[in-house]
SEMIPA-713830 format. One record per residue (C-alpha): residue number from 0; y, z, x; residue in one letter. Coordinates in Angstrom, 1 decimal. Layout:
BEGIN
 num      Y      Z      X residu
 NUM      Y      Z      X      A
...
//
This chain:
BEGIN
 num      Y      Z      X residu
   0    0.4   22.2  -10.2      M
   1    0.7   21.3  -13.8      T
   2    1.4   17.7  -15.0      P
   3    4.8   18.8  -16.4      A
   4    5.8   20.2  -13.0      V
   5    4.6   17.0  -11.2      K
   6    6.5   14.9  -13.6      K
   7    9.7   16.9  -13.2      W
   8    9.4   16.8   -9.3      L
   9    8.9   13.1   -9.4      K
  10   12.0   12.7  -11.6      F
  11   14.1   14.9   -9.2      V
  12   12.8   13.1   -6.1      L
  13   13.5    9.6   -7.6      R
  14   16.9   10.3   -8.9      W
  15   17.8   12.5   -5.9      G
  16   17.3    9.4   -3.6      I
  17   19.3    7.2   -6.0      A
  18   22.1    9.7   -6.4      V
  19   22.3   10.3   -2.6      F
  20   22.4    6.6   -1.9      G
  21   25.1    5.9   -4.5      I
  22   27.2    8.9   -3.4      A
  23   27.0    7.8    0.3      F
  24   28.2    4.3   -0.6      V
  25   31.0    5.4   -2.9      L
  26   32.2    7.9   -0.3      S
  27   32.6    5.1    2.2      N
  28   34.2    2.4    0.2      I
  29   37.7    2.0   -1.3      S
  30   39.4   -0.2   -3.8      L
  31   42.3   -0.7   -1.3      R
  32   42.4   -2.1    2.2      D
  33   42.0    0.5    5.0      R
  34   43.1    0.4    8.6      V
  35   42.7    2.8   11.6      L
  36   46.2    3.5   13.1      V
  37   47.8    5.4   15.9      L
  38   51.2    7.2   15.9      G
  39   51.2    8.7   12.4      T
  40   51.4   12.2   14.0      D
  41   52.1   13.8   17.4      D
  42   48.4   14.7   18.2      R
  43   47.5   11.1   19.3      G
  44   44.3   10.9   17.2      Y
  45   43.7    7.7   15.1      P
  46   44.0    8.1   11.3      R
  47   42.5    6.0    8.6      E
  48   45.0    5.1    5.9      V
  49   44.9    3.0    2.7      R
  50   47.4    0.2    2.4      L
  51   49.7   -0.1   -0.6      A
  52   49.1   -3.8   -0.8      S
  53   46.5   -6.2    0.6      P
  54   46.9   -6.9    4.3      A
  55   47.7  -10.4    5.4      P
  56   45.0  -12.5    6.9      D
  57   46.8  -12.6   10.3      K
  58   48.4   -9.5   11.6      I
  59   51.0   -9.9   14.3      E
  60   52.2   -6.9   16.5      P
  61   55.5   -6.7   14.6      Q
  62   53.8   -7.0   11.1      T
  63   54.8   -4.0    8.9      E
  64   52.2   -2.5    6.6      L
  65   52.9    0.2    4.0      N
  66   50.3    2.9    3.4      Y
  67   50.0    5.5    0.7      I
  68   48.6    8.6    2.5      E
  69   50.8   11.7    2.8      N
  70   53.6   10.4    0.5      S
  71   53.4    7.0    2.2      G
  72   54.9    5.4    5.3      G
  73   55.0    2.2    7.4      T
  74   53.0    1.2   10.4      V
  75   53.3   -1.9   12.6      R
  76   50.5   -4.3   13.6      G
  77   50.5   -3.0   17.2      D
  78   49.6    0.5   16.0      Q
  79   46.3   -0.7   14.5      L
  80   43.0   -0.1   16.4      V
  81   39.4   -1.1   15.8      Y
  82   36.8    1.3   14.6      R
  83   34.2    2.4   17.3      P
  84   30.6    1.2   17.0      D
  85   29.2    4.6   18.2      R
  86   30.1    8.2   18.2      K
  87   30.1    9.1   21.9      T
  88   30.0    7.6   25.4      V
  89   29.1    9.1   28.8      V
  90   31.8    8.7   31.5      L
  91   31.0    7.9   35.1      R
  92   31.6   11.5   36.0      D
  93   28.9   12.6   33.6      G
  94   31.1   14.0   30.8      R
  95   30.2   13.1   27.2      T
  96   33.3   12.3   25.1      V
  97   33.9   11.1   21.6      H
  98   34.7    7.4   21.2      L
  99   37.6    7.4   18.8      L
 100   38.8    3.8   18.7      A
 101   38.7    0.4   20.5      L
 102   41.2   -2.1   21.6      D
 103   39.7   -5.5   21.3      L
 104   40.8   -9.1   22.1      S
 105   41.8  -11.1   19.0      P
 106   38.9  -13.5   19.4      D
 107   37.1  -13.5   16.0      P
 108   33.9  -15.1   17.4      I
 109   33.3  -13.0   20.5      S
 110   35.9  -10.2   20.9      P
 111   36.1   -8.5   24.2      Q
 112   36.7   -4.8   24.8      V
 113   40.0   -4.2   26.6      R
 114   40.3   -0.4   26.3      R
 115   38.5    2.5   24.7      L
 116   40.2    5.5   23.2      L
 117   38.2    8.7   24.0      V
 118   38.7   12.4   23.5      G
 119   37.2   15.7   22.5      F
 120   36.6   16.8   18.9      P
 121   39.8   17.5   17.2      E
 122   40.4   21.1   16.3      T
 123   43.5   23.1   15.3      P
 124   43.3   24.8   18.8      E
 125   42.8   21.6   20.8      S
 126   45.7   20.7   23.1      T
 127   44.3   17.8   25.1      Q
 128   45.3   14.5   23.6      R
 129   43.0   11.5   23.5      P
 130   43.3    9.0   26.4      W
 131   42.6    5.4   27.0      W
 132   39.9    4.3   29.5      I
 133   38.6    0.9   30.8      A
 134   35.1   -0.3   29.9      P
 135   34.1    0.2   33.6      A
 136   34.9    3.9   33.3      D
 137   31.8    4.3   31.1      V
 138   28.5    5.1   32.8      Q
 139   26.6    1.8   33.1      G
 140   29.6   -0.1   31.6      G
 141   30.4   -0.5   28.0      F
 142   29.0   -3.3   25.8      K
 143   30.2   -3.8   22.3      L
 144   27.2   -3.7   19.8      H
 145   28.9   -4.2   16.5      V
 146   32.5   -5.5   16.3      P
 147   34.3   -4.1   13.2      S
 148   37.1   -5.9   11.4      P
 149   40.7   -4.7   12.0      L
 150   41.1   -4.4    8.3      V
 151   38.4   -2.9    6.1      D
 152   38.9   -4.9    3.0      R
 153   38.9   -3.0   -0.3      G
 154   36.8   -4.0   -3.2      L
 155   39.9   -4.8   -5.3      A
 156   41.2   -7.1   -2.6      T
 157   37.8   -8.9   -2.2      M
 158   37.6   -9.5   -5.9      V
 159   41.2  -10.6   -6.1      K
 160   40.9  -13.0   -3.2      Q
 161   37.3  -14.3   -4.0      A
 162   36.8  -18.0   -4.4      D
 163   36.0  -18.5   -8.1      G
 164   34.2  -21.8   -7.8      K
 165   31.6  -20.2   -5.5      Y
 166   31.1  -17.3   -7.8      L
 167   30.7  -19.4  -10.9      W
 168   28.2  -21.7   -9.1      T
 169   26.2  -18.6   -8.1      A
 170   26.1  -17.6  -11.7      V
 171   25.3  -21.0  -13.2      M
 172   22.3  -21.8  -10.9      I
 173   20.5  -18.6  -11.7      F
 174   18.8  -19.6  -15.0      P
 175   16.4  -21.7  -12.8      I
 176   14.7  -18.4  -12.0      V
 177   13.8  -17.6  -15.6      F
 178   12.4  -21.1  -16.5      F
 179   10.1  -21.2  -13.4      I
 180    8.9  -17.6  -13.8      T
 181    8.1  -18.2  -17.5      A
 182    6.1  -21.3  -16.7      Y
 183    4.3  -19.5  -13.8      R
 184    3.3  -16.6  -16.1      W
 185    2.2  -19.1  -18.8      Q
 186   -0.3  -20.6  -16.3      Q
 187   -1.5  -17.2  -15.3      L
 188   -2.2  -16.4  -18.9      L
 189   -4.1  -19.6  -19.4      K
 190   -6.3  -18.7  -16.4      A
 191   -7.6  -15.6  -18.3      V
 192   -8.0  -17.6  -21.6      E
 193   -4.8  -16.5  -23.3      I
 194   -2.9  -19.5  -24.5      R
 195    0.7  -19.0  -25.6      L
 196    3.4  -21.7  -26.1      P
 197    6.1  -21.9  -23.4      F
 198    8.7  -20.8  -25.9      A
 199    6.8  -17.5  -26.5      R
 200    6.2  -16.8  -22.8      T
 201    9.9  -17.6  -22.1      F
 202   11.0  -15.2  -24.9      A
 203    8.7  -12.4  -23.6      L
 204    9.9  -13.0  -20.0      N
 205   13.5  -12.7  -21.1      M
 206   12.7   -9.5  -23.0      V
 207   11.2   -8.0  -19.9      G
 208   14.3   -9.1  -17.9      C
 209   16.5   -7.4  -20.5      F
 210   14.8   -4.1  -20.1      Y
 211   14.9   -4.5  -16.3      N
 212   18.7   -4.0  -16.6      S
 213   18.4   -0.3  -17.2      F
 214   14.8    0.8  -16.6      L
 215   13.9    2.2  -13.1      P
 216   13.6   -0.5  -10.5      G
 217   14.0   -4.2  -11.0      S
 218   10.4   -4.3  -12.4      T
 219   10.6   -1.6  -15.1      G
 220   10.8   -4.2  -17.8      G
 221    7.4   -5.5  -16.8      D
 222    5.8   -2.6  -18.7      V
 223    7.5   -3.7  -21.9      L
 224    6.7   -7.3  -21.2      K
 225    3.0   -6.4  -20.8      A
 226    3.1   -4.4  -23.9      Y
 227    4.4   -7.2  -26.1      Y
 228    2.2   -9.8  -24.4      A
 229   -0.8   -7.6  -25.4      G
 230    0.3   -7.8  -29.0      K
 231    0.1  -11.6  -28.9      Q
 232   -3.6  -11.6  -28.3      T
 233   -6.9   -9.7  -28.7      T
 234   -7.3   -9.7  -24.9      H
 235   -4.8   -7.0  -24.3      R
 236   -6.2   -5.8  -20.9      A
 237   -6.1   -9.4  -19.7      R
 238   -2.4   -9.7  -20.7      A
 239   -1.6   -6.5  -18.8      W
 240   -3.4   -7.7  -15.7      I
 241   -1.6  -11.1  -15.9      S
 242    1.8   -9.4  -15.7      V
 243    0.7   -7.3  -12.7      I
 244   -0.7  -10.4  -11.0      V
 245    2.5  -12.4  -11.8      D
 246    4.7   -9.7  -10.3      R
 247    2.5   -9.3   -7.3      S
 248    2.6  -13.0   -6.6      I
 249    6.4  -12.9   -6.8      G
 250    6.6  -10.0   -4.4      L
 251    4.2  -11.6   -1.9      I
 252    6.2  -14.8   -2.0      A
 253    9.4  -12.8   -1.4      L
 254    7.8  -11.2    1.7      V
 255    6.6  -14.6    2.9      M
 256   10.0  -16.2    2.6      L
 257   11.9  -13.4    4.3      G
 258    9.2  -13.2    7.0      G
 259    9.2  -16.9    7.7      A
 260   13.0  -17.2    8.0      M
 261   13.0  -14.0   10.2      A
 262   10.3  -15.5   12.4      T
 263   12.1  -18.8   12.8      Y
 264   15.3  -17.0   13.9      Q
 265   13.4  -14.7   16.2      W
 266   11.5  -17.4   18.0      L
 267   14.3  -20.0   18.1      S
 268   17.1  -17.7   19.3      S
 269   18.1  -18.1   22.9      T
 270   19.9  -14.7   23.1      V
 271   18.5  -11.2   22.5      N
 272   21.3  -10.1   20.2      D
 273   21.2   -7.7   17.3      D
 274   20.5  -10.4   14.8      A
 275   17.5  -11.5   16.7      T
 276   16.1   -8.0   17.1      R
 277   16.6   -7.3   13.4      K
 278   14.9  -10.6   12.6      S
 279   12.0   -9.5   14.8      M
 280   11.7   -6.2   12.8      Q
 281   11.8   -8.0    9.5      V
 282    9.2  -10.5   10.7      A
 283    6.8   -7.8   12.0      L
 284    7.2   -5.8    8.8      G
 285    6.4   -8.9    6.7      S
 286    3.3   -9.6    8.8      Y
 287    2.1   -6.0    8.3      A
 288    2.6   -6.2    4.5      I
 289    0.8   -9.6    4.2      L
 290   -2.0   -8.3    6.5      G
 291   -2.4   -5.3    4.2      A
 292   -2.6   -7.7    1.1      V
 293   -5.2   -9.9    2.8      V
 294   -7.3   -6.8    3.8      L
 295   -7.1   -5.4    0.2      A
 296   -8.2   -8.7   -1.3      L
 297  -11.0   -9.0    1.2      A
 298  -12.2   -5.5    0.4      I
 299  -12.1   -6.2   -3.4      Y
 300  -13.7   -9.6   -3.5      Y
 301  -16.3   -9.4   -0.7      V
 302  -19.3   -7.4   -2.0      P
 303  -20.3   -6.1    1.4      A
 304  -16.8   -4.8    2.1      L
 305  -16.6   -3.3   -1.4      R
 306  -19.8   -1.3   -0.7      R
 307  -18.8   -0.3    2.9      L
 308  -15.3    0.7    1.9      S
 309  -16.5    2.9   -1.0      G
 310  -14.4    0.9   -3.5      L
 311  -17.4    0.3   -5.8      D
 312  -18.2    4.1   -5.8      F
 313  -14.5    4.9   -6.4      F
 314  -14.3    2.4   -9.4      L
 315  -17.5    3.8  -10.9      R
 316  -16.0    7.3  -10.8      K
 317  -12.7    6.4  -12.5      L
 318  -12.2    7.6  -16.0      P
 319  -11.8    5.2  -18.9      L
 320  -14.5    2.9  -17.6      Q
 321  -14.0    0.5  -20.5      E
 322  -10.5   -0.3  -19.2      K
 323  -11.7   -0.4  -15.6      V
 324  -14.3   -3.0  -16.5      K
 325  -11.8   -5.1  -18.4      K
 326   -9.5   -5.1  -15.4      A
 327  -12.2   -6.1  -12.9      T
 328  -13.5   -8.8  -15.3      D
 329   -9.9  -10.2  -15.5      T
 330   -9.6  -10.2  -11.7      M
 331  -12.9  -12.1  -11.5      D
 332  -11.5  -14.7  -13.8      L
 333   -8.6  -15.2  -11.3      Y
 334  -11.1  -15.5   -8.4      R
 335  -12.5  -18.6  -10.1      R
 336   -9.1  -20.2  -10.1      R
 337   -7.8  -20.1   -6.5      P
 338   -6.0  -23.3   -6.9      G
 339   -3.9  -21.9   -9.8      L
 340   -3.0  -18.8   -7.7      I
 341   -1.9  -21.0   -4.8      V
 342    0.2  -23.2   -7.2      A
 343    1.8  -20.1   -8.7      A
 344    2.6  -18.8   -5.3      L
 345    4.2  -22.1   -4.3      L
 346    6.2  -22.3   -7.5      A
 347    7.7  -18.9   -6.6      T
 348    9.5  -20.1   -3.5      F
 349   12.1  -22.1   -5.5      P
 350   12.7  -18.9   -7.5      V
 351   13.5  -16.8   -4.5      H
 352   15.4  -19.6   -2.8      A
 353   17.6  -19.7   -5.9      T
 354   18.3  -16.0   -5.7      V
 355   19.1  -16.2   -2.0      V
 356   21.4  -19.2   -2.4      V
 357   23.1  -17.4   -5.3      S
 358   23.7  -14.4   -3.1      A
 359   24.9  -16.6   -0.3      M
 360   27.5  -18.3   -2.6      L
 361   28.8  -14.9   -3.6      C
 362   29.0  -14.0    0.1      G
 363   31.0  -17.1    0.8      I
 364   33.3  -16.3   -2.1      A
 365   33.9  -12.9   -0.7      F
 366   34.2  -14.2    2.9      D
 367   31.4  -12.0    4.2      L
 368   30.7  -12.3    8.0      P
 369   27.1  -13.5    7.6      L
 370   25.6  -16.7    8.9      A
 371   23.9  -18.8    6.2      W
 372   20.4  -18.4    7.6      W
 373   20.7  -14.6    7.7      Y
 374   20.9  -14.4    4.0      Y
 375   17.3  -15.7    3.9      F
 376   16.4  -12.8    6.1      V
 377   18.4  -10.0    4.5      A
 378   18.4  -10.8    0.8      V
 379   14.6  -10.9    0.4      P
 380   14.4   -7.4    1.9      V
 381   17.3   -6.1   -0.3      I
 382   15.7   -7.6   -3.4      V
 383   12.3   -6.2   -2.5      L
 384   13.7   -2.7   -2.1      S
 385   15.2   -3.0   -5.6      G
 386   11.7   -3.5   -7.0      S
 387   10.9    0.2   -6.1      I
 388   11.0    2.0   -9.4      P
 389   13.4    4.7   -8.4      I
 390   16.6    4.0  -10.3      S
 391   17.9    1.3  -12.8      P
 392   18.4   -2.0  -10.9      Q
 393   17.6   -0.2   -7.6      G
 394   21.0    1.5   -7.6      A
 395   21.5    3.2   -4.2      G
 396   18.3    1.9   -2.8      V
 397   19.4   -1.7   -2.4      M
 398   22.7   -0.6   -0.9      E
 399   20.9    1.5    1.7      F
 400   18.9   -1.5    2.9      F
 401   21.9   -3.8    2.7      A
 402   23.9   -1.5    5.0      I
 403   21.0   -1.2    7.5      I
 404   20.5   -5.0    7.6      L
 405   24.1   -6.2    7.7      T
 406   26.1   -3.6    9.7      R
 407   25.0   -5.2   13.0      R
 408   26.5   -8.4   11.7      Q
 409   29.9   -6.8   11.5      G
 410   29.8   -6.1    7.8      M
 411   31.5   -2.9    6.5      T
 412   29.9   -0.7    3.9      I
 413   32.3   -2.0    1.3      G
 414   31.2   -5.6    2.1      Q
 415   27.5   -4.6    1.9      A
 416   28.2   -3.0   -1.5      F
 417   29.9   -6.2   -2.6      A
 418   26.8   -8.2   -1.6      L
 419   24.3   -6.0   -3.5      T
 420   26.6   -5.8   -6.5      M
 421   26.8   -9.6   -6.5      S
 422   23.0   -9.9   -6.5      I
 423   22.7   -7.2   -9.2      R
 424   25.5   -8.4  -11.5      V
 425   24.5  -12.1  -11.5      V
 426   21.0  -11.1  -12.5      Q
 427   22.1   -8.6  -15.1      M
 428   24.5  -11.1  -16.7      L
 429   21.5  -13.4  -17.5      W
 430   19.1  -10.4  -18.1      N
 431   21.4   -9.4  -20.9      L
 432   20.8  -12.7  -22.6      V
 433   17.3  -11.4  -23.2      G
 434   19.0   -9.0  -25.7      G
 435   19.3  -12.0  -28.0      I
 436   15.5  -12.2  -28.1      F
 437   15.2   -8.4  -28.5      V
 438   17.5   -8.5  -31.6      L
 439   16.0  -11.7  -33.0      K
 440   12.4  -10.9  -32.4      G
 441   12.3   -7.2  -33.0      G
 442   11.2   -6.4  -29.5      Y
 443   11.9   -2.7  -28.8      H
 444   10.7    0.0  -26.4      A
 445    7.4    1.4  -27.7      P
 446    7.6    4.5  -29.8      T
 447    5.4    7.5  -29.0      E
 448    2.9    6.4  -31.7      Q
 449    2.8    2.8  -30.3      E
 450    2.4    4.1  -26.7      A
 451   -0.6    6.2  -27.9      Q
 452   -2.1    3.2  -29.7      A
 453   -1.6    1.2  -26.5      M
 454   -3.7    3.7  -24.6      N
 455   -6.4    3.5  -27.2      E
 456   -6.5   -0.2  -27.7      D
 457   -9.3   -0.9  -25.2      S
 458  -11.9    0.8  -27.4      G
 459  -10.8   -1.2  -30.4      D
 460  -10.9   -4.4  -28.4      E
 461  -14.5   -3.6  -27.3      E
 462  -15.5   -3.1  -31.0      R
 463  -13.9   -6.4  -32.0      R
 464  -15.7   -8.3  -29.3      E
 465  -19.0   -6.7  -30.3      A
 466  -18.5   -7.8  -33.9      V
 467  -17.6  -11.4  -32.9      R
 468  -20.8  -11.4  -30.6      A
 469  -22.9  -10.2  -33.5      A
 470  -21.6  -12.9  -35.8      L
//
């Protein structure tokens, strides 16, 4: 397979995943409020309709709602039903039927199932109408897994009814992230004998954030950040490695934060509900990732393990040995400063806590049905998924993970989309501030000639160091 074909296949795969995710989300959300109603036709099947105006917070049986489907109409509150949490159920007589709707008690905290509307797939030839059954008519009884809201709020309604003070607070606290990450990177540069003033590292950090707004993944701008950092020093390879180490520390801290909060909820919960099980999954996944990181570091830094694992042999066989040696020498410099690495890791937790709190404030503004602690479980995973370099700002990927992590908490796809867009938009608003540094400092994406020079710089650096040594 030629390099051109491989590049094309990777492009198709990456954007195929992103487009599929985006299309799935867009097909399941609406700008208008939506409800599931009975009685709009004579077949007895529930229909989803979009409302002409936002639904009131409290819907009484006699409340009238206007919808816009099929030239419009009016339904009453007692015609509304809840969406099912599964596709089929098995009756006590062994028949498998489709679950079409639910009749729940109005308790918002712990709703109880009063009746289930079941039936067979609707076809033009079908004559049997759906029928109501009791929970006891289901084989083994019926237990509600995920209660859905009676009204699926539209995006326009959520934005219109959002609490502005929470949204503005979410936006205004976010710059804390940029100041801490710039300082963290400055210290990592010092560890490899590259000394840049804080103003310069802050500017380069903002330039990288600016390009993150439209390059694949939420880490795409790191390539540009590393490129311009390399132009500030003769130690270009060290500058590149510092960016990689900086990003790695950030991701590891993100996994640790999400894993710690998930573990706390998992072990402290007294009920085996869906939130507890999801916390367990996140915790175990975090342990697996951290275990892999520890194993990789042990293999790299313990000479005996390097030999036994074949890593030494692999590194010796890599092309561009000059660059490989520079990278390994830089990693050895970091090994001599374990205290600095630990300090950088600890400094990262306030960064991620700020991101989570910002997302939580947006969730409160949109009245999302999530407990405050669950943001510390879900948001780190959502943000981590956005780091995968598939699409700009992780579009489609973040939504996929948000839906998986929040649907068991009673959130609709539209609400999950609102959460991910809040995370994305707040960050992008401040990322775009980096455009000021791009315009002022002349930072631009490398041209083809600059990229070629970037690939050839290690040989030049070797020659410069040899000359300095001779002098």
